[in-house]
C-alpha positions in Angstrom: 141.4 -35.2 -64.6 141.9 -36.8 -68.0 144.9 -35.5 -70.0 143.9 -33.9 -73.3 145.9 -35.5 -76.0 144.6 -33.4 -78.9 147.4 -31.7 -80.8 149.9 -33.8 -79.0 153.1 -35.1 -80.6 153.9 -38.6 -79.5 157.1 -40.5 -80.5 156.6 -44.0 -81.9 159.3 -46.3 -80.7 159.6 -48.0 -84.1 161.2 -47.4 -87.4 159.0 -50.0 -89.1 157.3 -48.0 -91.9 154.3 -50.3 -92.0 153.7 -49.8 -88.3 154.1 -46.0 -88.5 151.6 -45.9 -91.4 149.1 -48.1 -89.7 149.2 -46.2 -86.3 149.0 -42.8 -88.0 146.0 -44.0 -90.0 144.3 -45.2 -86.8 145.0 -41.9 -85.0 144.2 -39.5 -87.9 140.9 -38.4 -86.3 142.4 -37.8 -82.9 144.6 -34.8 -83.7 147.5 -36.7 -82.3 150.7 -36.7 -84.4 152.8 -39.8 -84.1 156.4 -39.2 -85.1 158.7 -42.2 -85.8 161.8 -42.2 -83.5 164.2 -41.9 -86.3 163.1 -38.2 -86.7 164.9 -37.7 -83.3 167.9 -39.9 -84.4 166.8 -42.5 -81.8 168.3 -45.9 -82.6 166.4 -49.2 -82.0 167.1 -50.5 -78.5 168.0 -54.1 -78.1 164.8 -56.1 -77.3 166.1 -58.2 -74.4 162.7 -58.9 -72.8 161.2 -62.4 -72.9 157.6 -61.2 -73.4 155.9 -58.8 -75.8 155.0 -56.5 -72.8 158.6 -56.3 -71.5 159.9 -55.4 -75.0 157.2 -52.8 -75.5 158.1 -51.1 -72.2 161.8 -51.2 -73.0 161.2 -49.5 -76.4 158.7 -46.9 -75.0 161.0 -45.9 -72.1 164.0 -45.5 -74.4 162.1 -43.4 -76.9 160.5 -41.2 -74.2 163.9 -40.6 -72.5 165.7 -39.8 -75.7 163.0 -37.5 -77.2 161.6 -35.9 -74.0 158.1 -36.6 -75.4 155.5 -39.1 -74.5 156.0 -42.4 -76.3 154.0 -45.3 -77.8 155.6 -48.7 -78.4 154.1 -51.8 -79.7 155.6 -55.2 -79.6 153.8 -57.6 -81.7 154.2 -61.0 -83.4 152.6 -64.2 -84.5 151.9 -67.2 -82.3 151.5 -70.5 -84.1 149.9 -73.2 -82.1 151.6 -76.1 -83.9 155.0 -74.4 -83.1 154.2 -74.0 -79.4 153.6 -70.3 -79.8 156.7 -69.6 -82.0 157.8 -67.3 -83.6 156.3 -65.1 -80.8 158.6 -62.4 -79.7 161.1 -63.5 -82.4 158.6 -62.9 -85.2 160.7 -60.2 -86.9 163.9 -62.3 -86.8 162.4 -65.8 -87.1 164.7 -66.6 -90.1 167.8 -65.0 -88.6 169.2 -61.6 -87.6 169.4 -60.1 -91.1 166.2 -61.7 -92.5 163.4 -59.9 -94.3 159.6 -60.5 -94.4 159.9 -63.0 -97.3 162.7 -65.0 -95.5 160.4 -65.2 -92.4 157.4 -66.3 -94.5 159.4 -69.0 -96.2 160.7 -70.3 -92.9 157.1 -70.4 -91.6 155.9 -72.3 -94.7 158.8 -74.8 -94.2 158.1 -75.2 -90.5 154.5 -76.1 -91.1 155.0 -78.2 -94.2 153.7 -81.4 -92.6 150.9 -79.7 -90.6 147.4 -80.3 -91.8 145.0 -77.3 -92.3 142.9 -78.0 -89.2 146.1 -77.7 -87.0 147.3 -74.4 -88.5 145.6 -72.1 -86.0 147.5 -69.0 -85.1 147.1 -65.5 -83.8 148.7 -62.1 -84.0 149.3 -60.5 -80.6 150.0 -56.8 -80.0 151.1 -55.3 -76.7 151.0 -51.5 -76.9 152.5 -49.3 -74.2 152.0 -45.6 -73.7 154.5 -43.8 -71.4 154.0 -40.1 -70.5 157.7 -39.8 -70.0 160.8 -41.9 -69.5 160.3 -42.5 -65.8 156.5 -43.1 -66.0 155.9 -45.7 -63.3 152.4 -46.5 -64.5 152.5 -47.0 -68.3 149.2 -47.7 -70.0 149.3 -51.3 -71.4 146.8 -52.5 -74.0 146.6 -55.8 -75.7 145.0 -56.9 -79.0 144.6 -60.4 -80.3 143.6 -61.5 -83.9 142.8 -65.1 -84.6 143.6 -66.8 -87.9 145.0 -69.8 -89.8 148.3 -70.1 -91.5 147.9 -70.7 -95.3 150.2 -73.0 -97.3 151.1 -70.3 -99.8 151.3 -66.5 -99.5 148.4 -64.6 -101.0 147.9 -60.8 -101.3 150.1 -57.8 -101.8 149.1 -55.4 -99.0 150.2 -55.3 -95.4 153.6 -56.5 -94.3 155.2 -59.2 -92.2 153.3 -62.4 -92.1 150.1 -60.8 -93.5 150.2 -62.9 -96.8 150.1 -66.2 -94.8 147.5 -65.1 -92.2 144.1 -66.3 -93.3 141.2 -64.4 -91.7 138.2 -66.8 -91.6 135.6 -64.1 -91.1 136.8 -62.3 -94.3 137.6 -65.4 -96.3 141.0 -64.0 -97.4 144.5 -63.3 -96.0 145.4 -60.2 -94.1 147.4 -59.1 -97.1 144.2 -59.2 -99.2 142.3 -56.8 -96.9 142.1 -53.0 -97.5 144.0 -51.0 -94.9 140.7 -49.8 -93.4 139.3 -53.3 -92.8 142.7 -54.5 -91.6 142.9 -51.7 -89.1 139.4 -52.4 -87.8 140.1 -56.1 -87.2 143.8 -56.3 -86.5 145.6 -56.9 -83.2 147.2 -53.5 -83.6 143.9 -51.8 -84.3 142.4 -53.4 -81.2 145.2 -52.4 -79.0 145.3 -48.9 -80.2 141.5 -48.5 -79.8 141.9 -49.7 -76.2 144.6 -47.1 -75.8 142.4 -44.3 -77.2 139.6 -45.4 -74.8 142.1 -45.1 -71.9 143.1 -41.6 -73.1 139.4 -40.6 -73.1 138.8 -42.1 -69.6 
C-alpha cells in the first residue's frame, strides 16, 4: 500500500539555502513541506563516507533520528573528467575547509588552466536518499546526472556552487544563466527528486 505523502513534513538534512530553495520549488505541487534541519537545531554531521550515497545516508539517518520525522538528504557534487572525477564528494570543500563558492570556482579554473575545451567534460551527480525514520533499513535511493563542460570563466548570476562554470550544451549557456524553472527541469537534483516522487507514487 503506497504511503500518502501529501501534507507530510519532511526534514531536509542540509542547511544549504540554495538546496532548500530548489527542493521546495520542486516539491511545491506535492503538498509536502520540506523543513531544513536547522529548524530542529540539528547540526551538520561529519561526512565521513567515501561516496555520495554513503554521505547521503549518513545525513538522512542523522536528521531523521534527531527530528523524529522522515528525512531527505542529497549528496551532490561535480565530477571533472580531466581531474579523474575530482572534486567529487569534496566539491563543497575543494579549496579547503573554510572555503566558499568563489574559492572553489577559482581553484577549478586554476586546476584546468592547461586543459583544452574538448577535454573539459564534467557532470553534476546527485544522490538523494529518503528515510522514513532513523532506523529505516530500506531507504529510497535516487540518482540524477547532468552532463556539461567546464568554462574558462564564470558566467551568470543565478544558482550556486559551480553553476557559473558549468556550461550546458543543450541550452548554450551556463547553469548560472538558466532560470530556476529550467535548471530544476534539467539538473541532477531535479532528476533525482523526480525519481523520488515517482517512488512515492509507486
